[in-house]
C-alpha positions as CSV (number, residue, x, y, z in Angstrom):
1,M,0.0,0.0,0.0
2,Q,1.4,3.4,-0.9
3,E,1.2,6.3,1.4
4,N,0.0,9.6,-0.1
5,Q,2.8,12.0,0.8
6,A,2.8,15.7,0.4
7,G,5.8,15.5,-2.0
8,K,3.8,13.3,-4.5
9,S,1.3,15.9,-5.6
10,S,1.8,17.8,-8.8
11,H,0.9,21.3,-7.6
12,R,3.5,23.8,-6.6
13,P,3.7,25.2,-3.1
14,G,3.2,28.9,-2.8
15,L,0.6,29.3,-5.5
16,W,-2.2,30.4,-3.1
17,L,0.2,32.6,-1.2
18,M,1.0,34.4,-4.5
19,V,-2.7,34.7,-5.4
20,V,-3.9,36.0,-2.0
21,G,-0.9,38.3,-1.5
22,G,-1.2,39.8,-4.9
23,L,-4.9,40.4,-4.6
24,L,-4.4,42.0,-1.2
25,A,-1.6,44.2,-2.3
26,V,-3.2,45.4,-5.5
27,G,-6.7,45.8,-4.1
28,F,-5.6,47.8,-1.1
29,A,-3.2,49.8,-3.1
30,I,-6.0,50.9,-5.4
31,Y,-8.2,51.7,-2.5
32,A,-5.4,53.6,-0.7
33,V,-4.8,55.7,-3.8
34,L,-8.5,56.4,-4.2
35,A,-8.8,57.3,-0.5
36,A,-5.6,59.5,-0.6
37,P,-7.4,62.8,0.2
38,D,-8.5,61.3,3.5
39,S,-6.1,61.0,6.3
40,T,-7.2,57.3,6.8
41,S,-5.2,56.0,3.9
42,G,-2.0,55.6,6.0
43,P,-2.8,52.2,7.6
44,L,-3.9,50.8,4.3
45,W,-0.3,50.9,3.1
46,I,0.6,48.5,5.9
47,V,-1.8,46.0,4.4
48,V,-0.4,46.6,0.9
49,G,3.1,45.9,2.3
50,W,1.9,42.8,4.1
51,G,0.2,41.5,0.9
52,A,3.4,42.2,-1.1
53,L,5.5,40.2,1.5
54,V,3.0,37.3,1.3
55,F,3.3,37.5,-2.5
56,L,7.1,37.4,-2.4
57,Y,7.1,34.5,0.0
58,G,4.7,32.6,-2.3
59,L,7.1,33.4,-5.2
60,Y,10.0,32.1,-3.2
61,R,8.1,28.9,-2.4
62,M,7.2,28.4,-6.1
63,I,10.8,28.7,-7.1
64,R,12.3,26.8,-4.2
65,G,9.8,23.9,-4.3
66,R,8.9,21.5,-1.6
67,S,10.9,21.3,1.7
68,S,10.8,19.1,4.8
69,I,8.2,21.6,6.3
70,D,5.6,20.2,3.8
71,H,5.8,16.7,5.3
72,R,2.4,15.3,6.3
73,A,3.6,14.8,9.9
74,G,4.2,18.5,10.3
75,G,7.8,18.8,9.3
76,T,9.0,16.0,11.5
77,D,10.3,14.0,8.5
78,A,9.6,10.8,10.4
79,N,10.9,8.4,7.7
80,G,14.2,10.1,7.3
81,M,13.5,11.4,3.8
């Protein structure tokens, strides 16, 4: 019987991080630019920066690929792989 390990799937890690981070960064950047006359647009740039960081980490994970953190047992790498 074969065990379905996280390393066997064909999708790339980081794809959803890139999608969510990109949407957050672009969406809040547009909203912050539109709300620029108000003094409340300052905290929105924090969310834009956070979204950009999430996007960049997702891009890193896409390029780097899978690691021992992606093991089904929570990164313990119980089988020594």
